[in-house]
C-alpha positions as CSV (number, residue, x, y, z in Angstrom):
1,X,-22.5,21.9,-94.3
2,X,-20.0,20.6,-96.9
3,X,-22.0,22.2,-99.7
4,X,-21.9,25.6,-97.8
5,X,-18.2,25.3,-97.5
6,X,-17.8,24.7,-101.2
7,X,-19.9,27.8,-101.9
8,X,-17.8,29.9,-99.6
9,X,-14.7,28.7,-101.4
10,X,-16.1,29.7,-104.7
11,X,-16.9,33.2,-103.3
12,X,-13.3,33.5,-102.1
13,X,-12.0,32.4,-105.5
14,X,-14.4,35.0,-107.1
15,X,-13.1,37.8,-104.8
16,X,-9.5,36.9,-105.7
17,X,-10.4,36.8,-109.4
18,X,-11.9,40.3,-109.2
19,X,-8.5,41.6,-108.2
20,X,-6.7,39.6,-110.9
21,X,-9.1,39.9,-113.8
22,X,-7.3,42.9,-115.3
23,X,-3.8,41.3,-115.0
24,X,-4.4,37.7,-116.3
25,X,-6.4,36.1,-119.1
26,X,-9.8,34.7,-118.4
27,X,-8.7,31.2,-119.2
28,X,-6.1,31.5,-116.5
29,X,-8.6,32.9,-114.2
30,X,-10.7,29.8,-114.7
31,X,-7.9,27.8,-113.1
32,X,-8.9,29.2,-109.7
33,X,-12.3,27.5,-110.0
34,X,-10.7,24.2,-111.1
35,X,-8.6,24.4,-107.9
36,X,-11.7,24.9,-105.8
37,X,-13.3,21.9,-107.4
38,X,-10.2,19.7,-106.7
39,X,-10.0,20.9,-103.1
40,X,-13.8,20.3,-102.6
41,X,-13.5,16.8,-104.1
42,X,-10.6,15.8,-101.8
43,X,-12.0,17.2,-98.6
44,X,-15.8,16.8,-98.9
45,X,-16.6,14.2,-101.5
46,X,-18.4,13.8,-104.8
47,X,-21.7,15.7,-104.2
48,X,-20.1,19.1,-103.1
49,X,-17.5,18.8,-105.9
50,X,-20.2,18.4,-108.5
51,X,-22.1,21.3,-107.1
52,X,-18.9,23.3,-107.1
53,X,-18.3,22.5,-110.8
54,X,-21.7,23.7,-111.8
55,X,-21.6,26.8,-109.6
56,X,-18.1,27.6,-110.8
57,X,-19.3,27.7,-114.4
58,X,-22.2,30.0,-113.5
59,X,-20.2,32.4,-111.4
60,X,-17.4,32.6,-113.9
61,X,-19.9,33.4,-116.6
62,X,-21.8,35.9,-114.5
63,X,-18.9,37.9,-113.1
64,X,-16.1,37.7,-115.5
65,X,-17.2,36.7,-119.1
66,X,-18.5,39.6,-121.2
67,X,-21.2,40.8,-121.0
68,X,-20.6,40.8,-117.2
69,X,-23.4,40.4,-114.7
70,X,-25.3,38.3,-117.2
71,X,-25.5,34.7,-118.1
72,X,-25.5,35.6,-121.8
73,X,-22.4,34.6,-123.7
74,X,-21.2,37.1,-126.3
75,X,-18.8,34.8,-128.1
76,X,-18.9,31.0,-128.9
77,X,-15.4,30.5,-127.7
78,X,-16.5,31.1,-124.1
79,X,-18.9,28.2,-124.4
80,X,-16.0,25.9,-125.1
81,X,-14.2,27.4,-122.1
82,X,-17.3,26.7,-119.9
83,X,-17.5,23.2,-121.2
84,X,-13.8,22.6,-120.6
85,X,-14.0,24.1,-117.1
86,X,-17.0,21.9,-116.3
87,X,-15.5,18.7,-117.8
88,X,-12.1,19.3,-116.3
89,X,-13.7,19.9,-112.9
90,X,-15.6,16.7,-113.1
91,X,-12.6,14.6,-114.3
92,X,-10.3,16.1,-111.7
93,X,-12.9,15.6,-108.9
94,X,-13.4,12.0,-109.9
95,X,-9.6,11.4,-109.9
96,X,-9.2,13.1,-106.6
97,X,-12.1,11.1,-105.1
98,X,-10.6,7.8,-106.4
99,X,-7.2,8.8,-104.9
100,X,-8.9,9.6,-101.6
101,X,-10.8,6.3,-101.6
102,X,-7.6,4.4,-102.4
103,X,-5.7,6.2,-99.6
104,X,-8.6,5.5,-97.2
105,X,-8.7,1.8,-98.3
106,X,-4.9,1.6,-97.8
107,X,-5.2,3.1,-94.3
108,X,-8.0,0.7,-93.6
109,X,-6.1,-2.3,-94.8
110,X,-3.1,-1.2,-92.8
111,X,-5.3,-0.8,-89.7
112,X,-6.7,-4.3,-90.3
113,X,-3.1,-5.8,-90.8
114,X,-2.0,-4.1,-87.6
115,X,-5.0,-5.4,-85.7
116,X,-4.4,-9.0,-87.0
117,X,-0.7,-8.7,-86.1
118,X,-1.5,-7.6,-82.6
119,X,-4.2,-10.3,-82.3
120,X,-1.8,-13.1,-83.4
121,X,0.9,-11.7,-81.1
122,X,-1.4,-11.6,-78.1
123,X,-2.9,-15.0,-78.9
124,X,0.6,-16.5,-79.1
125,X,1.3,-15.2,-75.6
126,X,-1.9,-16.7,-74.1
127,X,-1.0,-19.8,-72.2
128,X,-4.5,-20.4,-70.7
129,X,-7.9,-20.7,-72.3
130,X,-9.4,-17.9,-70.1
131,X,-6.7,-15.4,-71.3
132,X,-7.3,-16.5,-74.9
133,X,-11.1,-15.9,-74.6
134,X,-10.6,-12.4,-73.0
135,X,-8.1,-11.4,-75.7
136,X,-10.4,-12.6,-78.5
137,X,-13.5,-10.8,-77.1
138,X,-11.5,-7.6,-76.7
139,X,-10.2,-7.7,-80.3
140,X,-13.7,-8.3,-81.7
141,X,-15.2,-5.5,-79.7
142,X,-12.4,-3.0,-80.8
143,X,-12.0,-4.1,-84.4
144,X,-15.7,-4.7,-85.3
145,X,-17.6,-2.8,-82.6
146,X,-19.4,-6.1,-81.8
147,X,-20.6,-7.9,-78.7
148,X,-19.3,-11.4,-78.8
149,X,-19.5,-14.8,-77.1
150,X,-17.5,-18.0,-77.3
151,X,-19.0,-21.4,-76.9
152,X,-16.9,-24.5,-76.5
153,X,-17.9,-28.2,-76.3
154,X,-18.1,-29.9,-72.8
155,X,-18.9,-33.6,-73.1
156,X,-22.1,-33.8,-75.2
157,X,-23.1,-30.2,-74.5
158,X,-22.0,-26.8,-75.7
159,X,-21.2,-24.5,-72.8
160,X,-20.5,-20.7,-72.6
161,X,-16.8,-20.1,-72.2
162,X,-16.8,-16.3,-72.2
163,X,-19.0,-13.4,-73.3
164,X,-19.1,-9.6,-73.4
165,X,-21.6,-8.1,-70.9
166,X,-24.3,-7.1,-73.5
167,X,-24.3,-10.3,-75.6
168,X,-27.8,-11.9,-75.5
169,X,-27.6,-15.3,-73.8
170,X,-31.1,-16.6,-73.9
171,X,-32.1,-20.2,-74.7
172,X,-32.6,-19.3,-78.4
173,X,-29.0,-18.1,-78.6
174,X,-27.7,-21.3,-77.1
175,X,-29.8,-23.4,-79.5
176,X,-28.5,-21.4,-82.5
177,X,-24.9,-21.9,-81.2
178,X,-25.4,-25.6,-80.9
179,X,-26.9,-25.8,-84.4
180,X,-23.9,-23.9,-85.8
181,X,-21.5,-26.2,-83.9
182,X,-23.2,-29.5,-85.1
183,X,-23.6,-28.3,-88.6
184,X,-20.1,-26.7,-88.8
185,X,-21.3,-23.9,-90.9
186,X,-22.0,-20.2,-90.2
187,X,-25.5,-19.4,-89.0
188,X,-27.2,-16.1,-90.2
189,X,-24.0,-14.8,-91.9
190,X,-24.7,-13.2,-95.3
191,X,-23.4,-10.2,-97.2
192,X,-26.7,-8.4,-96.6
193,X,-27.1,-5.4,-94.3
194,X,-27.5,-6.6,-90.8
195,X,-29.5,-5.0,-88.0
196,X,-28.1,-4.8,-84.5
197,X,-30.8,-7.2,-83.2
198,X,-29.4,-10.1,-85.2
199,X,-26.7,-12.4,-84.0
200,X,-24.3,-14.3,-86.2
201,X,-22.7,-17.6,-85.3
202,X,-19.5,-18.7,-86.8
203,X,-17.8,-22.0,-86.3
204,X,-14.3,-22.0,-84.8
205,X,-13.0,-24.5,-87.3
206,X,-9.5,-25.8,-87.9
207,X,-8.2,-28.2,-90.5
208,X,-9.2,-31.1,-88.1
209,X,-12.4,-30.2,-86.3
210,X,-14.7,-27.6,-85.0
211,X,-13.4,-26.4,-81.6
212,X,-16.3,-24.1,-80.7
213,X,-18.7,-21.4,-81.9
214,X,-18.3,-17.6,-82.0
215,X,-21.4,-15.5,-81.6
216,X,-21.4,-11.8,-82.8
217,X,-23.8,-9.0,-82.5
218,X,-22.8,-5.7,-84.1
219,X,-23.2,-2.6,-81.9
220,X,-23.7,-0.1,-84.8
221,X,-27.2,0.5,-86.1
222,X,-26.3,-1.2,-89.4
223,X,-23.3,-3.1,-90.5
224,X,-22.7,-4.1,-94.1
225,X,-20.2,-6.9,-94.3
226,X,-18.6,-6.1,-97.7
227,X,-16.1,-8.6,-99.0
228,X,-13.0,-6.9,-97.4
229,X,-14.7,-6.6,-94.0
230,X,-15.9,-10.2,-94.3
231,X,-12.4,-11.5,-95.1
232,X,-11.0,-9.5,-92.1
233,X,-13.6,-11.1,-89.8
234,X,-13.0,-14.6,-91.1
235,X,-9.3,-14.2,-90.8
236,X,-9.7,-13.1,-87.2
237,X,-12.0,-16.0,-86.5
238,X,-9.5,-18.4,-88.1
239,X,-6.7,-17.0,-85.9
240,X,-8.8,-17.5,-82.8
241,X,-9.6,-21.1,-83.9
242,X,-6.0,-22.0,-84.5
243,X,-5.0,-20.4,-81.2
244,X,-7.6,-22.6,-79.5
245,X,-6.2,-25.6,-81.3
246,X,-2.7,-24.7,-80.1
247,X,-3.8,-24.6,-76.5
248,X,-5.7,-27.8,-76.9
249,X,-2.8,-29.6,-78.4
250,X,-0.5,-28.2,-75.6
251,X,-3.0,-29.4,-73.0
252,X,-3.2,-32.9,-74.6
253,X,0.6,-33.0,-74.8
254,X,0.8,-32.0,-71.1
255,X,-1.7,-34.8,-70.2
256,X,0.3,-37.3,-72.3
257,X,3.4,-36.2,-70.5
258,X,1.7,-36.6,-67.1
259,X,0.5,-40.1,-68.2
260,X,4.1,-41.0,-69.2
261,X,5.4,-39.7,-65.9
262,X,2.7,-41.6,-64.0
263,X,3.6,-44.8,-65.9
264,X,7.3,-44.3,-65.0
265,X,6.4,-43.7,-61.4
266,X,4.1,-46.8,-61.4
267,X,6.8,-48.9,-62.9
268,X,9.4,-47.6,-60.4
269,X,6.9,-48.2,-57.6
270,X,6.2,-51.7,-58.7
271,X,9.8,-52.5,-59.1
272,X,10.6,-51.1,-55.6
273,X,7.6,-52.6,-53.9
274,X,8.3,-56.1,-55.4
275,X,11.9,-55.8,-54.1
276,X,10.7,-54.7,-50.7
277,X,8.2,-57.6,-50.6
278,X,10.7,-60.2,-51.8
279,X,13.4,-59.2,-49.3
280,X,11.4,-59.9,-46.1
281,X,9.6,-62.9,-47.7
282,X,12.9,-64.4,-48.7
283,X,14.2,-64.0,-45.1
284,X,11.1,-65.4,-43.6
285,X,11.0,-68.3,-46.1
286,X,14.7,-69.0,-45.5
287,X,14.4,-68.9,-41.7
288,X,11.4,-71.3,-41.7
289,X,12.9,-73.6,-44.2
290,X,16.0,-73.9,-42.1
291,X,13.9,-74.7,-39.0
292,X,12.0,-77.3,-40.9
293,X,14.9,-79.0,-42.6
294,X,17.3,-78.9,-39.6
295,X,15.5,-80.6,-36.7
296,X,18.6,-80.8,-34.6
297,X,19.2,-77.1,-34.2
298,X,20.0,-75.8,-30.7
299,X,17.7,-73.4,-29.0
300,X,19.9,-70.4,-29.6
301,X,19.9,-70.9,-33.4
302,X,16.2,-71.6,-33.4
303,X,15.5,-68.4,-31.5
304,X,17.8,-66.4,-33.9
305,X,15.9,-67.7,-36.9
306,X,12.5,-67.1,-35.3
307,X,13.5,-63.5,-34.4
308,X,14.7,-62.9,-38.0
309,X,11.4,-64.3,-39.3
310,X,9.4,-62.1,-36.8
311,X,11.4,-59.0,-37.7
312,X,11.0,-59.4,-41.4
313,X,7.3,-60.2,-40.9
314,X,7.1,-56.9,-39.1
315,X,8.7,-55.1,-42.0
316,X,6.3,-56.7,-44.4
317,X,3.3,-55.8,-42.2
318,X,4.5,-52.2,-42.1
319,X,4.8,-52.1,-45.8
320,X,1.3,-53.4,-46.3
321,X,0.1,-50.9,-43.6
322,X,1.7,-48.1,-45.6
323,X,-0.2,-49.2,-48.7
324,X,-3.5,-49.4,-46.9
325,X,-3.0,-46.1,-45.2
326,X,-2.1,-44.4,-48.5
327,X,-5.3,-45.8,-50.0
328,X,-7.4,-44.5,-47.0
329,X,-5.7,-41.1,-47.1
330,X,-6.5,-40.7,-50.8
331,X,-10.0,-41.9,-50.4
332,X,-10.6,-39.6,-47.4
333,X,-11.5,-42.6,-45.3
334,X,-8.9,-42.2,-42.6
335,X,-10.7,-42.6,-39.3
336,X,-9.1,-40.5,-36.5
337,X,-9.9,-41.1,-32.9
338,X,-8.5,-38.1,-31.1
339,X,-7.6,-38.1,-27.4
340,X,-5.2,-36.0,-25.3
341,X,-1.6,-37.4,-25.5
342,X,1.5,-36.4,-23.7
343,X,4.3,-35.7,-26.2
344,X,6.9,-37.5,-23.9
345,X,4.7,-40.6,-23.9
346,X,4.4,-40.5,-27.7
347,X,8.1,-40.1,-28.3
348,X,9.0,-42.6,-25.6
349,X,6.7,-45.3,-27.1
350,X,8.2,-44.7,-30.5
351,X,11.7,-45.1,-29.2
352,X,10.7,-48.4,-27.4
353,X,9.3,-49.7,-30.6
354,X,12.5,-48.8,-32.5
355,X,14.8,-50.0,-29.8
356,X,16.4,-52.8,-31.8
357,X,16.8,-50.5,-34.9
358,X,18.4,-47.8,-32.8
359,X,21.1,-50.0,-31.3
360,X,24.4,-48.2,-31.8
361,X,22.7,-44.8,-32.2
362,X,23.1,-41.9,-29.8
363,X,19.5,-40.5,-29.3
364,X,19.1,-37.1,-27.6
365,X,15.6,-36.0,-26.5
366,X,14.8,-32.5,-25.2
367,X,11.1,-32.3,-24.2
368,X,10.0,-29.8,-21.5
369,X,7.9,-31.2,-18.7
370,X,5.3,-28.4,-18.9
371,X,4.7,-28.9,-22.6
372,X,0.9,-29.0,-23.4
373,X,-0.7,-32.2,-24.6
374,X,-1.7,-32.7,-28.1
375,X,-5.1,-34.1,-29.2
376,X,-4.2,-36.9,-31.6
377,X,-4.9,-40.4,-32.8
378,X,-2.1,-42.1,-30.8
379,X,-1.5,-45.2,-33.1
380,X,-1.5,-43.1,-36.2
381,X,1.0,-40.5,-34.9
382,X,3.1,-43.3,-33.4
383,X,3.3,-44.7,-36.9
384,X,4.4,-41.2,-38.2
385,X,7.2,-40.9,-35.5
386,X,8.5,-44.5,-36.1
387,X,8.5,-43.9,-39.9
388,X,10.6,-40.8,-39.5
389,X,12.9,-42.5,-37.1
390,X,13.2,-45.5,-39.4
391,X,14.3,-43.1,-42.2
392,X,16.8,-41.5,-39.9
393,X,18.3,-44.9,-39.2
394,X,18.2,-46.0,-42.8
395,X,19.9,-42.9,-44.2
396,X,22.4,-42.2,-41.4
397,X,26.2,-42.1,-42.0
398,X,29.1,-42.7,-39.7
399,X,27.7,-40.1,-37.2
400,X,24.9,-42.2,-35.7
401,X,23.2,-39.5,-33.8
402,X,19.5,-38.6,-33.7
403,X,18.1,-35.5,-32.0
404,X,14.5,-35.3,-30.9
405,X,13.0,-32.1,-29.4
406,X,9.6,-30.5,-28.7
407,X,8.6,-27.0,-27.9
408,X,5.6,-24.7,-27.4
409,X,5.1,-22.5,-30.4
410,X,2.2,-20.1,-30.1
411,X,-0.9,-22.2,-30.0
412,X,0.9,-25.2,-31.4
413,X,3.3,-27.9,-30.3
414,X,6.3,-28.5,-32.6
415,X,8.3,-31.7,-32.7
416,X,11.6,-32.0,-34.4
417,X,13.4,-35.2,-35.4
418,X,16.9,-34.7,-36.9
419,X,19.7,-36.9,-38.0
420,X,23.2,-36.6,-39.3
421,X,22.8,-38.6,-42.4
422,X,23.2,-38.0,-46.1
423,X,20.5,-35.3,-46.2
424,X,18.1,-34.4,-49.0
425,X,19.0,-32.7,-52.2
426,X,17.7,-29.1,-52.2
427,X,15.8,-29.7,-55.4
428,X,13.8,-32.5,-53.7
429,X,12.9,-30.8,-50.5
430,X,9.6,-29.5,-51.8
431,X,8.5,-32.8,-53.3
432,X,9.8,-35.2,-50.7
433,X,6.3,-35.7,-49.3
434,X,4.8,-36.5,-52.7
435,X,3.5,-40.0,-53.4
436,X,6.1,-42.2,-55.2
437,X,8.8,-39.5,-54.8
438,X,12.2,-41.2,-55.0
439,X,14.9,-38.9,-53.6
440,X,18.4,-39.3,-55.1
441,X,19.9,-42.0,-52.8
442,X,22.3,-44.8,-53.2
443,X,20.4,-47.7,-54.9
444,X,20.7,-49.9,-51.8
445,X,18.8,-47.4,-49.7
446,X,15.9,-46.7,-52.0
447,X,12.5,-46.9,-50.5
448,X,8.9,-47.3,-51.8
449,X,8.2,-43.5,-52.0
450,X,5.2,-43.9,-49.7
451,X,6.3,-43.5,-46.2
452,X,6.6,-39.7,-46.0
453,X,3.5,-39.3,-48.2
454,X,1.5,-41.4,-45.7
455,X,3.0,-39.3,-42.8
456,X,1.8,-36.1,-44.5
457,X,-1.7,-37.4,-45.0
458,X,-1.9,-38.4,-41.4
459,X,-0.5,-35.1,-40.1
460,X,-2.8,-32.9,-42.3
461,X,-5.8,-35.0,-41.3
462,X,-5.0,-33.9,-37.7
463,X,-4.9,-30.2,-38.8
464,X,-1.1,-30.1,-38.5
465,X,1.9,-29.5,-40.8
466,X,5.0,-31.4,-41.8
467,X,8.1,-30.1,-43.5
468,X,11.7,-31.1,-44.1
469,X,14.9,-29.1,-44.2
470,X,18.6,-29.9,-44.3
471,X,20.6,-29.3,-41.1
472,X,23.7,-27.2,-40.9
473,X,26.6,-29.6,-40.7
474,X,24.7,-32.3,-42.6
475,X,21.6,-34.4,-42.1
476,X,17.8,-33.9,-42.3
477,X,15.4,-32.2,-39.8
478,X,11.7,-33.1,-40.0
479,X,9.3,-30.6,-38.3
480,X,5.9,-31.8,-37.1
481,X,3.4,-29.2,-35.9
482,X,0.0,-29.9,-34.1
483,X,-2.6,-27.7,-32.4
484,X,-2.1,-27.9,-28.6
485,X,-4.8,-29.5,-26.6
486,X,-7.0,-26.9,-24.8
487,X,-8.1,-28.3,-21.5
488,X,-10.5,-25.4,-20.9
489,X,-12.9,-27.2,-23.3
490,X,-13.2,-30.0,-20.8
491,X,-14.1,-27.5,-18.1
492,X,-16.7,-25.8,-20.2
493,X,-18.3,-29.2,-21.1
């Protein structure tokens, strides 16, 4: 088709020359054909331009050089003109072709640079491995018209991280990827022409290590990886490898930060727990030592010391119980023996157990008589209620008032326990139930960071929820929600 177009252009030039042959010299008329050769070279390449050069000489000789309508040349000077026309046509066509090739190469390099820029920009935005894999596969498909797959190490194996739909993932492909990973060198990658059936494997190598393997299968019928295309692909692969290294280092830094935070929490917990152990042990030891070293104490003093020792032993027992419960919650070994329980009985028992701690407090309870029962493990929920009441006592201020209420809420029973204490900082409300969470408190009131975490584990094991909020006017309100007990199940059984 391009050859036909060049012929048509020569015919057009010949028609134009027929109108101008009596007004301009033949040498100037030859410039029309040189123009045709230049245009043909720029638009349609070397073959049509060579054909146009030869045909231009023949047409010019046949139609315009005397004797006309004959290929015979009357004067030798016209032979020089023919040779000049032919040589100039060839030279100009070659120059035009080289300029076109350079322009195409420049556009190609510009496209490659833009593709690499967009790839690096997108890879920098990727904050997760899955997003990085997807961006890499999309770039390879768009830039190289290639199906691709990314393999990454997992323990001692090499697993598939991501792949385009048509990439072959048979056992041979996995063996080849593993061989490329272990050897750290490209597999099947050479400058020779590649058929679409072949798959290349390139290591995703950084300066430190091989982070994975990239598999490529070109979609086109043939693909010749010349040096420039090869460099483009290798640069793309290097960018993907360094992006993987960046995410890996960020992940390791995050894990190291978590370890440091865990060490800080562990240190804080050990400091706190050792203080909480020493305090009751010192009180118990002091009371018993006084009893042993002072045989003449009156009964009232003896009873006071024994009560102090018993109270501190109870605190110590509760602390050990929290530790054991936390271990059971984390291990999923918390045994729950459910039975229907009246909420008034549950709250009343907790208040009796906390009677001594609640001396001097004004406790208000609002629990409807027709409130449904809840199916719970009574000792465990009693532990939750007393723990929350203990916190209310511990963190109360001058206004020593505690409000307890319960209500029917859809298919659930909700219990609220509120105090008028120092409250919880808004920034800590979401994490107050986390293990080892130490809310900003006066140092003398700091706990172990386990109590509310144990409460949450027990509540969630019952299928309920627990949350904290700050009360208007000051203080904290803890909400406990449980599924109400359905007595119709007993009737059906």
